C-alpha positions as a Markdown table, in Angstrom:
| # | Residue | x | y | z |
|---|---|---|---|---|
| 1 | Met | 46.7 | 22.0 | 42.3 |
| 2 | Ile | 46.3 | 23.7 | 39.0 |
| 3 | Asn | 46.8 | 20.9 | 37.0 |
| 4 | Phe | 44.4 | 19.0 | 39.1 |
| 5 | Ile | 41.6 | 21.5 | 38.4 |
| 6 | Ile | 42.4 | 21.3 | 34.7 |
| 7 | Phe | 42.2 | 17.6 | 34.6 |
| 8 | Phe | 38.9 | 17.6 | 36.7 |
| 9 | Phe | 37.4 | 20.3 | 34.6 |
| 10 | Ile | 38.5 | 18.3 | 31.2 |
| 11 | Ser | 36.9 | 15.0 | 32.7 |
| 12 | Phe | 33.8 | 16.6 | 34.0 |
| 13 | Val | 32.8 | 18.5 | 30.9 |
| 14 | Pro | 32.3 | 15.4 | 28.7 |
| 15 | Leu | 30.6 | 13.6 | 31.4 |
| 16 | Ala | 28.1 | 16.6 | 32.0 |
| 17 | Val | 27.6 | 16.8 | 28.3 |
| 18 | Ala | 26.7 | 13.0 | 28.2 |
| 19 | Glu | 24.5 | 13.2 | 31.1 |
| 20 | Thr | 22.6 | 16.2 | 29.4 |
| 21 | Gln | 22.3 | 14.0 | 26.3 |
| 22 | Asp | 20.9 | 11.2 | 28.0 |
| 23 | Ala | 18.5 | 13.2 | 29.9 |
| 24 | Asp | 17.2 | 14.7 | 26.5 |
| 25 | Phe | 17.2 | 11.3 | 24.8 |
| 26 | Asn | 15.1 | 9.8 | 27.6 |
| 27 | Leu | 13.0 | 12.9 | 27.7 |
| 28 | Glu | 11.9 | 12.7 | 23.9 |
| 29 | Met | 11.7 | 8.8 | 24.1 |
| 30 | Ser | 9.3 | 9.3 | 27.1 |
| 31 | Ser | 7.4 | 11.6 | 24.9 |
| 32 | Leu | 7.4 | 9.5 | 21.7 |
| 33 | Met | 6.3 | 6.3 | 23.8 |
| 34 | Asn | 3.4 | 8.1 | 25.6 |
| 35 | Gln | 0.3 | 6.9 | 23.6 |
| 36 | Thr | -1.9 | 9.4 | 25.3 |
| 37 | Arg | 0.0 | 12.4 | 23.7 |
| 38 | Ala | -1.1 | 14.2 | 20.5 |
| 39 | Tyr | 0.2 | 12.6 | 17.2 |
| 40 | Glu | 1.9 | 16.0 | 16.3 |
| 41 | Leu | 3.8 | 16.0 | 19.7 |
| 42 | Arg | 5.0 | 12.3 | 19.3 |
| 43 | Ala | 6.0 | 12.7 | 15.6 |
| 44 | Lys | 8.2 | 16.0 | 16.6 |
| 45 | Ser | 9.9 | 13.7 | 19.3 |
| 46 | Leu | 10.5 | 11.0 | 16.7 |
| 47 | Asp | 12.1 | 13.6 | 14.2 |
| 48 | Arg | 14.3 | 15.0 | 17.0 |
| 49 | Leu | 15.4 | 11.4 | 18.2 |
| 50 | Val | 16.5 | 10.4 | 14.7 |
| 51 | Ser | 18.0 | 13.7 | 13.8 |
| 52 | Arg | 20.2 | 13.8 | 17.1 |
| 53 | Tyr | 20.7 | 10.2 | 18.3 |
| 54 | Pro | 20.2 | 8.0 | 15.2 |
| 55 | Asp | 22.4 | 5.2 | 16.6 |
| 56 | Lys | 20.3 | 5.0 | 19.7 |
| 57 | Thr | 16.8 | 5.4 | 18.1 |
| 58 | Phe | 17.1 | 3.1 | 15.0 |
| 59 | Pro | 17.0 | -0.1 | 16.9 |
| 60 | Ile | 13.8 | 1.1 | 18.7 |
| 61 | Leu | 12.1 | 2.0 | 15.4 |
| 62 | Thr | 11.8 | -1.6 | 14.4 |
| 63 | Ser | 10.0 | -2.5 | 17.7 |
| 64 | Phe | 7.9 | 0.5 | 17.2 |
| 65 | Ile | 6.9 | -0.6 | 13.6 |
| 66 | Thr | 5.9 | -3.9 | 14.5 |
| 67 | Asp | 3.9 | -3.0 | 17.6 |
| 68 | Ser | 0.3 | -3.4 | 16.7 |
| 69 | Ser | -1.1 | -1.2 | 19.6 |
| 70 | Glu | 0.7 | 1.8 | 18.2 |
| 71 | Asn | -0.8 | 4.7 | 16.0 |
| 72 | Ala | -0.7 | 3.6 | 12.3 |
| 73 | Ser | 0.5 | 6.9 | 11.1 |
| 74 | Leu | 3.5 | 6.8 | 13.7 |
| 75 | Arg | 4.3 | 3.3 | 12.5 |
| 76 | Tyr | 4.5 | 4.5 | 8.9 |
| 77 | Leu | 6.5 | 7.5 | 9.9 |
| 78 | Ala | 9.0 | 5.3 | 11.9 |
| 79 | Ala | 9.4 | 3.2 | 8.8 |
| 80 | Asp | 10.3 | 6.4 | 6.7 |
| 81 | Lys | 12.8 | 7.4 | 9.3 |
| 82 | Leu | 14.1 | 3.9 | 9.4 |
| 83 | Arg | 14.7 | 3.6 | 5.7 |
| 84 | Ile | 18.0 | 5.8 | 5.8 |
| 85 | Ser | 19.6 | 3.2 | 8.0 |
| 86 | Ser | 22.0 | 0.9 | 6.5 |
| 87 | Glu | 20.2 | -2.1 | 8.0 |
| 88 | Ala | 16.9 | -1.0 | 6.7 |
| 89 | Gln | 16.5 | -3.2 | 3.9 |
| 90 | Leu | 17.2 | -6.5 | 5.9 |
| 91 | Ile | 14.9 | -5.3 | 8.7 |
| 92 | Phe | 12.1 | -4.7 | 6.1 |
| 93 | Leu | 12.6 | -8.1 | 4.5 |
| 94 | Lys | 12.6 | -9.8 | 7.9 |
| 95 | Ile | 9.3 | -8.1 | 8.7 |
| 96 | Leu | 7.7 | -8.9 | 5.4 |
| 97 | Asp | 8.7 | -12.6 | 5.4 |
| 98 | Asp | 7.5 | -13.1 | 9.0 |
| 99 | Pro | 3.8 | -14.3 | 9.0 |
| 100 | Lys | 3.5 | -13.9 | 12.7 |
| 101 | Gln | 3.7 | -10.2 | 12.2 |
| 102 | Asp | 0.6 | -8.2 | 11.9 |
| 103 | Val | -0.7 | -7.1 | 8.5 |
| 104 | Leu | 0.0 | -3.4 | 8.7 |
| 105 | Ala | 3.5 | -4.0 | 9.8 |
| 106 | Arg | 4.0 | -6.3 | 6.6 |
| 107 | Arg | 2.3 | -3.8 | 4.6 |
| 108 | Ile | 4.7 | -1.1 | 5.7 |
| 109 | Ala | 7.8 | -3.2 | 5.2 |
| 110 | Leu | 6.5 | -3.8 | 1.4 |
| 111 | Ala | 6.1 | -0.4 | 0.8 |
| 112 | Gln | 9.5 | 0.7 | 2.3 |
| 113 | Leu | 11.0 | -2.0 | 0.1 |
| 114 | Val | 9.5 | -0.4 | -3.0 |
| 115 | Gln | 11.0 | 2.9 | -2.0 |
| 116 | Ile | 14.3 | 1.1 | -1.4 |
| 117 | Asn | 14.0 | -0.5 | -4.8 |
| 118 | Lys | 16.7 | -3.1 | -4.7 |
| 119 | Pro | 17.0 | -6.9 | -5.0 |
| 120 | Pro | 15.4 | -9.2 | -4.0 |
| 121 | Leu | 12.3 | -6.7 | -4.5 |
| 122 | Arg | 11.2 | -8.3 | -7.6 |
| 123 | Lys | 11.4 | -11.8 | -6.5 |
| 124 | Lys | 9.4 | -10.9 | -3.3 |
| 125 | Val | 6.7 | -9.2 | -5.3 |
| 126 | Leu | 6.3 | -12.3 | -7.5 |
| 127 | Glu | 6.1 | -14.6 | -4.7 |
| 128 | Ile | 3.4 | -12.4 | -3.1 |
| 129 | Leu | 1.3 | -12.5 | -6.2 |
| 130 | Asp | 1.6 | -16.3 | -6.4 |
| 131 | Arg | 0.4 | -16.7 | -3.0 |
| 132 | Pro | -3.5 | -16.8 | -3.1 |
| 133 | Lys | -3.8 | -16.9 | 0.5 |
| 134 | Glu | -1.5 | -13.9 | 1.2 |
| 135 | Asp | -3.1 | -10.8 | 2.7 |
| 136 | Pro | -5.4 | -9.4 | 0.0 |
| 137 | Ala | -4.0 | -5.7 | 0.6 |
| 138 | Ile | -0.5 | -6.9 | 0.2 |
| 139 | Arg | -1.2 | -8.6 | -2.9 |
| 140 | Gln | -3.2 | -5.7 | -4.3 |
| 141 | Tyr | -0.2 | -3.3 | -3.7 |
| 142 | Ala | 2.1 | -6.1 | -5.2 |
| 143 | Leu | 0.0 | -6.1 | -8.2 |
| 144 | Ala | 0.2 | -2.3 | -8.7 |
| 145 | Val | 4.0 | -2.4 | -8.3 |
| 146 | Phe | 4.4 | -5.2 | -10.7 |
| 147 | Ser | 2.1 | -3.4 | -13.4 |
| 148 | Gly | 4.6 | -0.7 | -13.3 |
| 149 | Trp | 7.5 | -2.7 | -14.6 |
| 150 | Pro | 8.7 | -3.6 | -18.0 |
| 151 | Glu | 7.9 | -7.5 | -17.4 |
| 152 | Lys | 7.5 | -9.5 | -20.6 |
| 153 | Asp | 4.7 | -11.4 | -19.2 |
| 154 | Lys | 3.0 | -8.4 | -17.4 |
| 155 | Ile | 0.0 | -8.4 | -19.6 |
| 156 | Glu | -0.5 | -12.1 | -19.6 |
| 157 | Arg | -0.4 | -12.2 | -15.8 |
| 158 | Leu | -2.9 | -9.5 | -15.4 |
| 159 | Arg | -5.1 | -11.3 | -17.8 |
| 160 | Asn | -5.0 | -14.3 | -15.8 |
| 161 | Phe | -6.0 | -12.5 | -12.7 |
| 162 | Val | -8.9 | -11.0 | -14.5 |
| 163 | Gln | -10.0 | -14.4 | -15.7 |
| 164 | Ser | -9.6 | -16.3 | -12.7 |
| 165 | Ser | -12.8 | -16.8 | -10.9 |
| 166 | Gly | -10.8 | -18.3 | -7.9 |
| 167 | Glu | -9.2 | -15.0 | -7.3 |
| 168 | Phe | -10.5 | -12.5 | -4.7 |
| 169 | Leu | -12.7 | -9.7 | -6.4 |
| 170 | Asn | -10.6 | -6.8 | -5.8 |
| 171 | Met | -7.6 | -8.5 | -7.4 |
| 172 | Arg | -9.7 | -9.3 | -10.7 |
| 173 | Thr | -11.1 | -5.7 | -10.6 |
| 174 | Asn | -7.8 | -4.0 | -10.1 |
| 175 | Ala | -6.2 | -6.2 | -12.6 |
| 176 | Leu | -8.8 | -5.1 | -15.2 |
| 177 | Phe | -8.4 | -1.4 | -14.2 |
| 178 | Leu | -4.5 | -1.8 | -14.7 |
| 179 | Leu | -4.9 | -3.5 | -18.1 |
| 180 | Glu | -7.3 | -0.4 | -19.2 |
| 181 | Ser | -4.5 | 1.9 | -18.1 |
| 182 | Leu | -1.9 | -0.1 | -19.9 |
| 183 | Gly | -3.9 | 0.2 | -23.2 |
| 184 | Asp | -5.0 | -3.4 | -23.6 |
| 185 | Leu | -8.6 | -2.2 | -24.6 |
| 186 | Asp | -9.6 | -5.0 | -26.9 |
| 187 | Phe | -9.0 | -7.4 | -24.0 |
| 188 | Val | -10.7 | -5.1 | -21.6 |
| 189 | Arg | -13.8 | -4.5 | -23.7 |
| 190 | Leu | -14.2 | -8.3 | -24.2 |
| 191 | Gln | -14.1 | -9.0 | -20.5 |
| 192 | Val | -16.4 | -6.1 | -19.6 |
| 193 | His | -19.1 | -7.3 | -22.3 |
| 194 | Gln | -18.7 | -11.0 | -20.9 |
| 195 | Phe | -19.0 | -9.9 | -17.1 |
| 196 | Leu | -22.0 | -7.7 | -17.8 |
| 197 | Ser | -23.7 | -10.3 | -20.0 |
| 198 | Asp | -23.2 | -12.9 | -17.2 |
| 199 | Gln | -25.7 | -12.4 | -14.2 |
| 200 | Lys | -23.9 | -15.0 | -12.2 |
| 201 | Ala | -20.8 | -12.9 | -12.1 |
| 202 | Pro | -20.1 | -11.1 | -8.8 |
| 203 | Glu | -22.3 | -7.8 | -8.5 |
| 204 | Glu | -19.5 | -5.8 | -7.6 |
| 205 | Leu | -17.4 | -6.7 | -10.5 |
| 206 | Arg | -20.3 | -5.8 | -12.7 |
| 207 | Lys | -20.6 | -2.5 | -11.1 |
| 208 | Asn | -17.1 | -1.7 | -11.9 |
| 209 | Cys | -17.5 | -2.9 | -15.4 |
| 210 | Ile | -20.6 | -0.4 | -16.0 |
| 211 | Val | -18.3 | 2.3 | -14.8 |
| 212 | Met | -15.7 | 1.3 | -17.2 |
| 213 | Thr | -18.1 | 1.3 | -20.1 |
| 214 | Glu | -18.5 | 5.1 | -19.6 |
| 215 | Arg | -14.7 | 5.6 | -20.2 |
| 216 | Leu | -14.5 | 3.1 | -23.1 |
| 217 | Lys | -17.0 | 5.0 | -24.9 |
| 218 | Asp | -17.8 | 2.1 | -27.1 |
| 219 | Glu | -21.3 | 2.0 | -28.8 |
| 220 | Lys | -21.8 | -1.9 | -28.5 |
| 221 | Phe | -22.0 | -1.3 | -24.9 |
| 222 | Val | -25.3 | 0.6 | -25.1 |
| 223 | Pro | -28.0 | -2.1 | -25.8 |
| 224 | Leu | -26.1 | -4.1 | -22.9 |
| 225 | Leu | -26.6 | -1.2 | -20.5 |
| 226 | Met | -30.2 | -0.7 | -21.6 |
| 227 | Arg | -31.0 | -4.3 | -21.1 |
| 228 | Ile | -29.6 | -4.2 | -17.5 |
| 229 | Ala | -31.4 | -1.1 | -16.7 |
| 230 | Gly | -34.7 | -2.7 | -17.7 |
| 231 | Asp | -34.3 | -6.0 | -16.6 |
| 232 | Ser | -36.4 | -6.7 | -13.3 |
| 233 | His | -34.2 | -9.7 | -12.6 |
| 234 | Glu | -31.1 | -7.5 | -12.0 |
| 235 | Ser | -30.6 | -6.0 | -8.4 |
| 236 | Ser | -32.1 | -2.4 | -8.2 |
| 237 | Ser | -28.6 | -1.0 | -7.8 |
| 238 | Leu | -27.3 | -2.4 | -10.9 |
| 239 | Arg | -30.2 | -1.2 | -12.9 |
| 240 | Gln | -29.8 | 2.3 | -11.4 |
| 241 | Leu | -26.0 | 2.5 | -12.1 |
| 242 | Ala | -26.7 | 1.4 | -15.7 |
| 243 | Gly | -29.4 | 4.0 | -16.2 |
| 244 | Ala | -27.4 | 6.8 | -14.7 |
| 245 | Thr | -24.4 | 5.7 | -17.0 |
| 246 | Leu | -26.4 | 5.8 | -20.0 |
| 247 | Thr | -27.5 | 9.2 | -19.2 |
| 248 | Arg | -24.1 | 10.4 | -18.7 |
| 249 | Met | -22.6 | 8.8 | -21.9 |
| 250 | Asn | -24.4 | 10.8 | -24.3 |
| 251 | Arg | -24.8 | 8.7 | -27.0 |
| 252 | His | -24.0 | 11.3 | -29.6 |
| 253 | Asn | -20.3 | 11.4 | -28.1 |
| 254 | Ile | -19.9 | 7.7 | -28.4 |
| 255 | Ser | -17.1 | 6.6 | -31.0 |
C-alpha cells in the first residue's frame, strides 16, 4: 500500500506541474493574442512566454511577425525576441525573400538580419539596392546599411544613385546626404549647385539642397540662393526657404 502511494505521488506531481505550466502558457498566450488589451500588458505576456516557454513560443512568433493585422510595435518586439532562436536567421531570410509578405514584415526581417550580421546579409542588401521596384523604405534602409560598410565601390554607387533621374527621390536625396557624411564634399557641392540651378529638378530635392548649403558654408552658393529667393518663377515655398537660409547663414561666417 505504501509503495502504491509513493508511486502515485511520484507519478502525480510531474503531471500536476505539467498541467499548471500548460494552464499558465495558455493564459499568457490568451493575453498576448487579445488585440483589445493594452500594448503594455501584451508585451509583458510576450516577455514571460519567451522567458518561460521558449520552445513553445518561438514557432508562434513567426506567424505573429507576419500578421498584418497585429500591432506594429508588438511585431517588432516579437522579432527582437525571436532573434535569439537558432532558427532566427533562416526565418528572417524566408520572410525577406517572400514578396507575398506584407511590407512591414519584410522591413522587420531586414532589420533583424542586420542585427544578426552574418552571411548572406551583404548579398541580400546588394540585391535590394539593384531592384528599383523594391519597396522604397526597404531600399532606403539597405542604402544606409551599405553606406556603413568598407566597400571599394561605395562612393561610386552612392554617386550613381544621386545622378540617376530614374531613381526614387528619397533614394537620391538620402544618397546625397550619405555622401556628405562620408566627406565626398566636392561631388556634393557640384550636385547641390546643379540641382539648385535646374528649375526642372524635383522641388523636394532642391529644397533639401538648400538645407545642405547652410551646412556646407560655401560662398559660391550665396548668389544662387539670392537668385532663387528673388525669382518669381520659383515656387513661393522654395523662395521663402532660400531667403530664410540666407538670413541664417550669416555671410561673415562663410568660409
